[in-house]
NULOBA-403634 format. One record per residue: z negated, x, y of N, C-alpha, C in turn; residue in three letters. Coordinates in steps of 0.001 Angstrom, whole numbers, plus 500000, padded with zeros to 6 digits. Atoms other than C-alpha are relative to their C-alpha. Layout:
N
ZXYZXYZXYAla
...
This chain:
291
499932501045498992611235050455819977498627499401500279Met
501344500537499811607718049133819389499163500946500861Met
500702499008499179606418052368820896500363499836501472Cys
499554500193498617608514051754824038499354498768500612Leu
500604501231499498607169048212824368498511500199500271Leu
501419499699499784603613049493824004499818500798501286Lys
500068499203498776604224052076826726500219499122501226Lys
499724500895498872605632049354828976498752499223500385Arg
501230500728499721602386047423828643498971500896500699Arg
500914499048499352600431050560829612500359500156501474Ile
499570499889498612602541050940832781499632498737500775Tyr
500308501281499367602010047258833525498519499944500392Arg
501430499986499718598242047713833304499697500907501201Arg
500162499074498865598433050710835669500442499332501292Trp
499459500694498830600526048633838093499022498936500489Trp
500947501043499602597994045780838053498748500598500631Lys
501184499347499441595134048173838711500237500475501429Glu
499669499590498639596935049439841813499905498838500986Leu
499995501207499165597185045856843171500853500186501260Glu
499152499677498847599922047175845436500664498769500591Ile
499219501135499496601942043965845674499111498998500729Val
500920500910499313598897041893846637499631500533501380Lys
500447499391498752597837044341849328501167500291500937Ile
498814499653499215601347045331850468501151499064499624Leu
498987500988500403603520042200850205501418500337500409Pro
498662499654499538606463043857851949500765500880499018Tyr
499330499059500898607212046289849097500747499269498890Val
499233500544501119609724045687846307499197500177498706Arg
500745499971501262608020044812843019500993500308498883Asp
498903499590500875610273046806840693499552500924498860Arg
500471499121501064608191048364837926500922499962498785Leu
499121500110501175610437047027835130501305500754500222Ala
498753499308499701613543048359836867499816501523499971Glu
500283498565499998611942051777837373499864500519498576Val
500157499595501400610956051944833711501359500033499300Tyr
498654500062500578614498050933832737500820501210500423Tyr
499304498803499502615906053726834915499683501198499122Trp
500421498805500714613878056295833077500323499945498514Asn
499476500112501362614862054944829673501445500473499960Leu
498615499540499931618418055607830796500122501504500102Gly
499973498544499865617549059210831602499647500661498669Val
500359499488501333615770059886828310499170498959499245Tyr
500664501012500819614822057382825620499295500611498797Phe
500512499376501214613851059908822911498466500030499997Glu
501468500051500107610239059652821634499307501256500515Pro
500662498757499596609506063315822363499872500146501517Gln
500067499920498548609971062668826070499097498927500602Tyr
500865501082499518607226060049826408499211500412501244Ser
500745499534498826605187062165828846500934500109501201Ile
499031499884498910608295062893830899500333498625500572Ala
499711501363499537609055059155831068498851499455500834Arg
501159500492499251605520058381832198499953500626501385Lys
500018499301498716605654061009834934501101499468500918Ile
498866500439499179609097059916836137499846498558500467Ser
500169501409499639608266056206836084499001499839501134Thr
501015500122498953605109056567838158500467500662501304Lys
499481499322498818606772059030840515501009499128500746Asn
498956500801499365609770056789841164499423498729500613Leu
500630501203499449607563053733841668499315500319501332Tyr
500667499624498757605500055553844309501024500312501099Met
498946499736499009608691056773846028500561498699500565Leu
499482501299499560609897053177846181499069499371501033Ser
500971500535499038606689052128847963500117500718501347Leu
499888499214498771607060054947850477501301499674500725Ile
498696500341499425610744054140851026499922498676500751Asp
500129501310499356609925050491851800499144500085501262Asp
500876499852498846607171051547854184500758500587501186Thr
499203499392498924609571053724856187501128499069500450Tyr
498844500841499683612415051197856013499645498761500806Asp
500166501363499488610813047921856960498637499657500570Ile
501353500426499617607152048051857851499317500906501018Tyr
500768499101499141605651051142859471500576500134501396Gly
499553499682498644605772051676863206500297501497500065Thr
499649498583499894607109055007864428498734500868500096Leu
501252499240499896603578056152865347499315500111498640Asp
500622499979501331602259055197861904500760500917499052Glu
499185499161500881605159056893860149499855501479500355Leu
500249498613499593604538060036862186498723500512499336Thr
501267499619500627600948060109860909500162500183498495Leu
499816499916501453602051059480857321500790501251499628Phe
499191498800500258604676062222857484499147501259500113Thr
500893498847499829602084064676858786499020500114498835Glu
500930499993501131599690063659855996500675500509498733Ala
499257499521501169602364064254853360500181501511500073Ile
499857498554499830602952067722854786498705500723499650Glu
501287499369500296599234068482854465499663499875498511Arg
500237500276501431599019066960850945498536500307499620Trp
501428499812500219595252066758851028499307498666500241Asn
500659501296499893592925063786850536499366499809501375Ile
500603500105498667591254064583853891500989499467501030Asp
498974500457499054594551063806855622500092498483500055Ala
499936501461500033594174060141854638499146499357501081Ser
500921500561499012591428059681857238500719499553501267Glu
499282500333498774593972059509860060500953498821499821Gln
498997501024500300596066056808858377499461498579500140Leu
500383501409500047596030053021858805499587499633498577Pro
500563500342501318594267051266855903501072499768498947Ser
498971500280501000597472050079854217500708501280499533Tyr
499382498723500366598920053603854303499081500854499138Met
500953499248500829595747055067852810500175499651498526Lys
499830500455501388596357052989849690501172500713499349Ile
498815499331500530599832054451849224499755501494499857Ile
500204498551499977598833057987850154499038500445498901Tyr
500979499639501031595757058122847914500551499716498608Cys
499374500302501284597707056451845115500973501088499586Gly
499043498919500286600389059144845385499274501256499534Leu
500747498799500381597861061979845250499333499836498630Leu
500618500265501304596085060342842295501014500165498872Asp
498945499896501007599358060110840397500342501461499726Val
499677498583500189600104063785840983498854500778499347Tyr
501135499398500721596602064756839880500110499698498508Asp
499805500391501392597342062848836694501102500821499340Glu
498913499174500543600606064762836246499480501388499611Phe
500539498663500278598736068054836449499152499987498723Glu
500815500103501216596293066883833765500882499835498761Lys
499089500210501126599170065745831534500626501306499531Asp
499317498749500314600716069204831705499044501160499739Leu
500980498918500132597486071193831475499954500572498583Ala
500089499526501385597548071398827662501005501094499696Asp
498973498983500226600724073476827817500018501042501116Glu
500099499059498878599577075451830857501197499911500943Asn
498835500204499130602373073911832923499658499235501268Lys
500403500759498815600337072275835690500629500543501280Ser
499424499382498796601791074744838202501377499448500339Phe
498657500528499768605203073108837772499990498784500922Leu
500091501196499166603975070011839587500262500338501463Val
499795499605498612604129071950842831501469499927500410Asn
498570500101499685607949072005842612500360498563500381Tyr
499754501403499682607955068206842607499405499631501360Ser
500635500270498711605540068103845552500876500507501152Ile
499122499428498965607854070369847586501182499074500266Ile
498842500886499836610812068037846933499596498647500569Glu
500489501268499457608718064945847698499833500104501513Thr
500142499790498552607896066381851128501353499953500696Lys
498654500031499421611618066861851769500520498571500094Lys
499556501398500003612325063240850829499342499234501140Val
500732500723498961609620061912853160500475500423501395Val
499471499548498712610900064067856025501337499334500300Met
498699500647499820614363062581855466499832498498500289Ala
500317501394499675612914059036855415499600499882501477Tyr
500474500012498614611245059866858718501164500156500973Phe
498817499830499154614560061040860183500769498687500117Gln
499319501296499954616161057719859245499234499012500868Glu
500815500889499179613247055870860833500191500305501484Ala
499786499629498595613730057826864067501371499535500473Lys
498678500518499632617428056955864058499928498505500275Trp
500101501455499844616524053306863644499302499637501307Tyr
500759500341498796613922053208866413500705500461501269Tyr
499227499520498847616177055213868726501336499272500148Asp
498717500726500031619076052862867876501178500966499992Lys
498982498949500087621153055923866942500791499875498703Thr
499161499894501186624107055993864574500493501448499921Lys
499631498581500082624471059611863438501447500178499564Pro
498687499682500536627748061300862647499930499989498477Lys
499961500119501451628859060953859050499449501252499316Met
500488498761500606628139064621858312498478500068500042Glu
501466500027499889624560064232859588499407499008499014Gln
500496501044500897624093061030857644500041500458498543Tyr
499846499549501382625399062554854409499000501104499666Met
500938498902500235623263065679854782498591499463499812Lys
501328500604500128620127063627855337499923499104498760Asn
499958500918501142621228061176852636499785500686498667Gly
500266499253501231621066063884849986498510499969499696Ile
501454500040500182617311063926850553499487498579499831Ser
500513501365500114616786060182851089500376499351498677Thr
499663500519501324618566059495847808498927500369498979Ser
501089499496500858615615061398846275500523500557498683Ala
499394499557501265618045062658843646499427501343499545Tyr
500533498681500360616813066257843763498539499879499598Val
501425500190500324613170065136843784499830499362498625Glu
500103500694501288613684062772840855500402500926498860Ile
499561499057501029615577065436838916498916501033499708Ala
501051498989500184612867068040839517498797499410499269Ala
501160500636500628610132065590838524500299499599498564Thr
499651500451501353612012064335835473499931501120498977Ser
500084498851500917611936067845834009498562500368499657Trp
501381499541500169608153068186834273499468499818498586Leu
500589500282501309607252066542830977500903500294498831Gly
499076499722501098610220067755828970499564501251499265Met
500423498882500821609560070096826101498696499691499381Gly
501140500612500684606456068412825101500240498522500106Lys
499237500201498813619478043571851755499478500948501056Glu
500666498991499213618777046701853687500182499799501524Glu
499876500207498551620234045905857123499072498874500470Gln
500877501108499635618352042597857187498551500441499939Lys
501365499512500135615260044517856167499683501035501066Arg
500282499071498914615608046830859163500243501441499648Gly
499759498632500437616965049894857437500845500743501016Asp
499125499176499167618710052786859160501451499698499658Ala
498595500335500211622542052620859395500504500414498621Pro
499340499677501258624529052496856178501019501107500219Phe
498961498988499929626906055355855375501331499389500398Gly
498744500677499671629770052849855616500115499803501510Val
499971500247498554628828051970859190500198501297500784Glu
499843498706499324628502055619860186501447500471499933Cys
498609499558500181631956056355858767500929499161500877Tyr
499171500883499182633478053307860505499941500393501471Met
500175499678498588632027054290863878500643501332500351Lys
499517498661499681632959057968863686501516500113499915Glu
498559499829500229636515057564862372500834498785500413Tyr
499263501154499501637424054146863795500808499273498942Gly
499290500669501096638383052582860454499308498683499665Val
500577501275500410637798049180858894498948500225498916Thr
501017499908501048634958048452856482500642500273498646Lys
499312499791501275637423048284853584500451501452499835Glu
499549498612500048638868051704854452498820500955499795Glu
501195499163500161635366053182854722499476499928498573Ala
500443500167501388634418051741851328500862500837499044His
499077499238500856637511053311849745499719501492500120Ile
500263498574499782636758056698851316498712500425499307Lys
501289499647500609633143056675850151500084499925498479Ile
499795500070501455634198055580846662500706501265499515Arg
499320498745500368636542058604846594499031501179500003Asn
501016498944499958633627060843847595499152499965498732Ile
500805500157501217631615059445844677500773500478498770Ile
499175499588501144634479059945842224500138501522499946Glu
499889498534499957634938063548843368498683500669499623Asn
501316499460500374631213064130842986499813499975498489Ser
500059500078501468631448062950839375500805501140499372Trp
499167498920500533634275065427838766499293501350500139Lys
500722498739499779632231068245840292498840500132499016Asp
501160499967500898629192067314838213500416500308498568Leu
499525499755501370631122067189834949500536501416499822Asn
499451498645500073632912070443835721498876501032499914Glu
501114499052499994629653072254836470499210499928498697Glu
500729500160501260628037070821833334500624500856498893Tyr
499316499248501061630670072423831102500108501487500314Phe
499966498589499638630621075685833046498724500733499600Lys
501301499366500206626932076331832456499848500480498562Val
500278499421501322625978078567829563498761499322499415Asn
501099500722500629623820076442827246498893500899499503Gly
501027499064500450621985079547826114499061500372501140Ala
500813499663498827620703080084829663499221498779500484Ile
500644501252499605619979076494830683500219498984498877Ile
499868500937501117619266074075827793500788498753500383Pro
499177501183499739621736071210827525499154498760500251Arg
500861501168499807618843068749827334499602499803501450Gly
500342500095498584617858069559830921501185499509500821Leu
498804500397499261621418069184832147500376498542499725Leu
499664501382500341621992065922830269499074499020500710Met
500933500826499240618903064544831986500588499669501372Cys
499391500211498684620728064980835329501212499078499893Ile
498830500866500211623945063414833996499565498554499798Ile
500484501358500293622015060408832660499409499342501239Asn
500562500541498768620168060000835942501103499480500910Leu
498889500438499152623466059794837820500657498740499420Met
499435501197500624624761057247835292499183498752500355Arg
500872501131499699621749055002835872500130499601501469Val
499857500273498570622071055327839651501309499270500284Val
498707500654499754625764054407839584500014498577499437Glu
500050501341500593625142051452837263499240499032500912Phe
500844500856499172622452050124839606500611499724501371Thr
499536500111498617624255050711842917501510499925500170Tyr
498541499856499876628000050767842132500632498931500883Lys
499368501075499239628993047363843518499096499436501092Asp
500972500462499013625815046349845331498631500550499615Glu
501335499453500238622146047287845595499213499061499099Asp
500701500860500942620798045657842436498511500295499931Asp
501430499687500012617468047424842857499265499176501053Tyr
500620500769498924616693045748846184500263498512499831Thr
499616501404500139618618042501845677500145499685498522Phe
500060500140501455617589041785842115500832498812499552Phe
499092501047500440620420039814840492499897499792498489Lys
500114500379501406620795038133837119500577501042499060Asn
499361499041500884623072040827835693499017501099499579Asn
500958498947500317620486043610835922498786499428499285Leu
501142500646500653617700041219834967500291499745498531Lys
499619500267501394619591040246831804500048501282499180Asp
499918498722500715620252043873830874498608500500499635Val
501366499530500244616584044820831240499318499127498958Ile
500614500913500957615511041727829325500472500272498581Ser
499468499733501338617818042541826414499448501289499404Arg
500486498706500487616499046089826190498499499973499737Ile
501455499904500073612783045539826777499295498757499469Leu
500655501245500425612019041878826007500524499516498658Ile
499382500472501251614483040894823269500912501078499420Asp
499157498908500513615678044208821815500518499720498601Pro
499491500043501373617836044489818709499324501137499237Ile
500711499005500785615643046275816186500907500521498895Ile
499109499380500983617719048722814138499214500361498747Trp
500706499765501258616630048752810482500943500593498967Thr
499176499477501085617854050222807195501021498962499549Asp
499063501067500386619425046817806405501204499976500932Asp
498885499941499041621497047067809600500979501112499621Asn
499181498853500359622737050476808483500821499716498754Gln
499289500320501237623652049216805025501152499041500254Lys
498937500962499683625604046265806420501137500664500732Arg
498957499280499261627458048590808783500887500783499054Lys
499228499205500938628505050810805912500923499114499155Arg
499172500913500789629758047834803881501214499526500793Lys
498891500472499165631861046617806791500990501128500287Asn
C-alpha cells in the first residue's frame, strides 16, 4: 500500500508539471479518479508499469474528450483530428496554442511508453495503442460534427460510434502494454437515451430500461466469452484485465456520470482507498483466524 501511495505522489508531480488545469480551465481535473480506475483494473505490484501507462493514457484521453465535447470549434477540431492522424510533432504547428499543449503532451507520453517498454524489446507494441487512439479521436470528431450540425443520429449509428468514443478498446489495448513486466449542459453530442427516444418514440424511462437491458446482455456475453477462451492460448491475466475494466466503468457510470459530476460517494471511496487505507498486517491475519 505504501508503494501505491508513493506512485500516486509521482503521478501528482507529473500532473503539476503539465499545468494543464491552469492553462486549460475547461477540462475535468480527475487524476485521482483515473488512478483509482487503474487500481481497479490491476492492483498487483508487478503491474506498476502497466498502471503508469494506463493512468497517463486515460488522463490524456480525458483532456481530448473535453476539448471535443465543450471547447473546440469545428475548424479547430478538424485541425486536431488531422494532426492526430499524422502523429508527428511537426503537425502541431497548425494547431491553436491551447491544442498544441494537449497534442505535444500526448506525444510526449507515448514516447515515454516506448522507453518504458524498451528494456523488454516491446516498444513496437505501443503502435497498437496509437492505432486505437486515432479511432477514438475520429469518433469524438464524429460526435462533434453531429453537435454542430444539430443532428441526432439513429440509435444504430450512435451505438456504433459509441463503441469508439467509450475508448474501451483503446484503454484495453493500452492496459496490456506494461503487463508481463453534466454533459448536455456542457454541450456534448446527444445521449444514447435521447437517440433511442427519438428513433423509437418512447419515454425516457422506457429508453433507460432498454439501454440497461443492453448493458446486462453485454455482461452475459462478456462472461460467456471469458469462460470459452482457452487459458493456454490467451493468459487469464489479460482477460481479467478486461473484466476488471468493465467493472470499474459500470461502478463509475451505472446510475450517473460520477466521473464528470464528482459526487461524495465516489470521493469517499477513493479517499478510503488512497488517503486512509486499511493497512493489512500479520496482526490482522491472526485476529481473523481467532474469530
